[in-house]
ZAMARGU-4260 file (C-alpha; in steps of 0.2 Angstrom, whole numbers, plus 5000, padded with zeros to 4 digits):
<rodrens>
0) 5198/5104/5036 | 5180/5106/5028 | 5162/5103/5038 | 5157/5092/5027 | 5174/5083/5031
5) 5174/5086/5050 | 5154/5079/5049 | 5159/5062/5040 | 5171/5059/5054 | 5161/5062/5067
10) 5147/5053/5061 | 5157/5038/5059 | 5164/5039/5074 | 5144/5037/5080 | 5144/5023/5070
15) 5159/5014/5078 | 5153/5020/5096 | 5139/5011/5091 | 5143/4995/5083 | 5156/4994/5099
20) 5140/4995/5112 | 5128/4983/5099 | 5116/4998/5097 | 5110/5002/5081 | 5116/5021/5075
25) 5098/5027/5069 | 5095/5026/5089 | 5107/5042/5091 | 5104/5060/5085 | 5118/5073/5080
30) 5116/5087/5086 | 5125/5103/5081 | 5130/5115/5092 | 5132/5130/5086 | 5136/5144/5099
35) 5150/5156/5091 | 5148/5148/5074 | 5141/5159/5060 | 5123/5158/5051 | 5132/5155/5035
40) 5143/5140/5042 | 5129/5135/5050 | 5121/5132/5033 | 5134/5120/5025 | 5132/5110/5039
45) 5114/5109/5037 | 5114/5108/5017 | 5128/5092/5020 | 5112/5084/5029 | 5113/5087/5049
50) 5096/5097/5054 | 5096/5094/5073 | 5106/5112/5079 | 5105/5120/5094 | 5110/5136/5103
55) 5116/5140/5122 | 5112/5158/5121 | 5095/5168/5118 | 5104/5182/5110 | 5114/5171/5098
60) 5097/5162/5094 | 5088/5177/5087 | 5104/5185/5079 | 5104/5169/5068 | 5087/5166/5066
65) 5083/5177/5053 | 5100/5170/5042 | 5091/5150/5045 | 5073/5151/5044 | 5069/5147/5025
70) 5079/5130/5029 | 5073/5116/5034 | 5080/5111/5052 | 5077/5108/5070 | 5082/5117/5083
75) 5085/5116/5102 | 5092/5126/5115 | 5105/5121/5127 | 5110/5133/5137 | 5106/5141/5154
80) 5089/5152/5151 | 5084/5166/5161 | 5065/5168/5165 | 5067/5184/5154 | 5071/5178/5141
85) 5058/5164/5139 | 5045/5177/5128 | 5059/5180/5114 | 5066/5160/5117 | 5048/5156/5110
90) 5049/5169/5094 | 5063/5158/5086 | 5054/5140/5081 | 5062/5129/5095 | 5056/5114/5098
95) 5064/5108/5113 | 5073/5115/5128 | 5085/5104/5133 | 5092/5112/5148 | 5074/5115/5162
100) 5084/5114/5179 | 5072/5120/5190 | 5053/5124/5195 | 5050/5140/5193 | 5059/5142/5175
105) 5045/5127/5171 | 5032/5140/5178 | 5035/5154/5169 | 5039/5145/5155 | 5020/5135/5157
110) 5014/5153/5162 | 5021/5161/5143 | 5014/5144/5132 | 4997/5143/5139 | 4995/5161/5135
115) 5003/5158/5116 | 4993/5143/5116 | 5008/5131/5114 | 5018/5117/5121 | 5036/5113/5122
120) 5046/5098/5123 | 5058/5099/5138 | 5075/5090/5145 | 5077/5091/5162 | 5094/5095/5165
125) 5106/5086/5177 | 5120/5090/5186 | 5129/5072/5186 | 5144/5081/5187 | 5142/5090/5206
130) 5149/5105/5198 | 5146/5122/5206 | 5151/5129/5188 | 5138/5119/5180 | 5120/5122/5180
135) 5105/5108/5183 | 5096/5102/5195 | 5104/5091/5209 | 5104/5073/5205 | 5095/5067/5220
140) 5082/5083/5217 | 5079/5075/5197 | 5064/5066/5199 | 5055/5075/5211 | 5058/5092/5197
145) 5050/5082/5184 | 5036/5075/5195 | 5034/5094/5198 | 5036/5096/5178 | 5023/5083/5171
150) 5011/5092/5182 | 5013/5108/5170 | 5003/5100/5152 | 5010/5113/5142 | 5029/5104/5146
155) 5029/5088/5134 | 5045/5079/5148 | 5056/5068/5134 | 5070/5065/5143 | 5085/5068/5151
160) 5101/5083/5148 | 5120/5082/5157 | 5136/5089/5153 | 5147/5077/5160 | 5165/5083/5169
165) 5175/5089/5158 | 5192/5078/5163 | 5205/5065/5152 | 5199/5053/5167 | 5187/5043/5157
170) 5178/5033/5170 | 5176/5049/5179 | 5167/5057/5164 | 5157/5037/5161 | 5150/5039/5180
175) 5139/5054/5176 | 5130/5048/5161 | 5129/5032/5170 | 5120/5041/5184 | 5111/5050/5171
180) 5105/5034/5162 | 5101/5028/5181 | 5089/5043/5183 | 5081/5039/5169 | 5078/5021/5171
185) 5070/5027/5189 | 5059/5039/5180 | 5054/5025/5168 | 5047/5013/5183 | 5037/5025/5191
190) 5026/5029/5174 | 5024/5045/5178 | 5010/5053/5167 | 5014/5066/5153 | 5033/5060/5154
195) 5042/5050/5142 | 5059/5046/5144 | 5067/5044/5127 | 5078/5054/5124 | 5099/5054/5133
200) 5107/5072/5131 | 5123/5070/5135 | 5143/5067/5126 | 5153/5080/5114 | 5165/5082/5104
205) 5177/5073/5117 | 5168/5061/5126 | 5151/5059/5112 | 5158/5039/5113 | 5158/5034/5132
210) 5139/5044/5128 | 5133/5032/5118 | 5142/5017/5128 | 5133/5024/5144 | 5113/5027/5130
215) 5116/5043/5124 | 5103/5047/5111 | 5107/5063/5106 | 5127/5069/5105 | 5131/5086/5106
220) 5145/5091/5096 | 5152/5108/5089 | 5170/5109/5091 | 5174/5094/5081 | 5163/5100/5067
225) 5165/5118/5066 | 5184/5119/5074 | 5191/5125/5090 | 5184/5142/5095 | 5192/5155/5106
230) 5190/5145/5122 | 5188/5128/5128 | 5171/5123/5133 | 5170/5122/5150 | 5174/5142/5148
235) 5155/5143/5138 | 5145/5132/5150 | 5152/5139/5164 | 5141/5154/5164 | 5137/5158/5182
240) 5154/5162/5186 | 5152/5179/5175
</rodrens>
């Protein structure tokens, strides 16, 4: 099936999930997860009206940047970010890093942003499934990390991100998303300076409905739009094992 038709199906799924949850569909943004997708195919999706895209790997981001930079769109980064890739990442007009998960990365990112006289929107990535293969701060340490990052004035915390459990057991997946929502509420109640808990980035092709029911404001969809990749999603997120 063609990309525009797939997009239509996904947007209908998002709308149906919002209706079921008595939420306004305008509250949920579709992010195109474009790992392994060619620039030409990404262009088709952007031209179909979906302008929020994200990469997992800095090298892929750089490889596609020139081809896409003339087309109006917003670009996020959703993969594990190594500190030695910060400089390269900032060359690619990223507006939000969704995968900030440790203080040393935040500090080095802050130093580079100071040098370049820039600021950056960030989401704090939380490992809600407690899997060793996944990156993200431990849920029990998430508030502490938010408080630490909030002191770095170049970093604008806009919310939280998680990758749910890859499981067919709906309630186990839901538990991950509900935990992220609970951490968000705790952060809001603390009224931390320089922190805006607007975004909950959670849910992908297989579980976006559950994520929306639990409060997602951004759902990250790749496979259901661009087709199956060579490996399942779990392979691409399991970077620490390779």
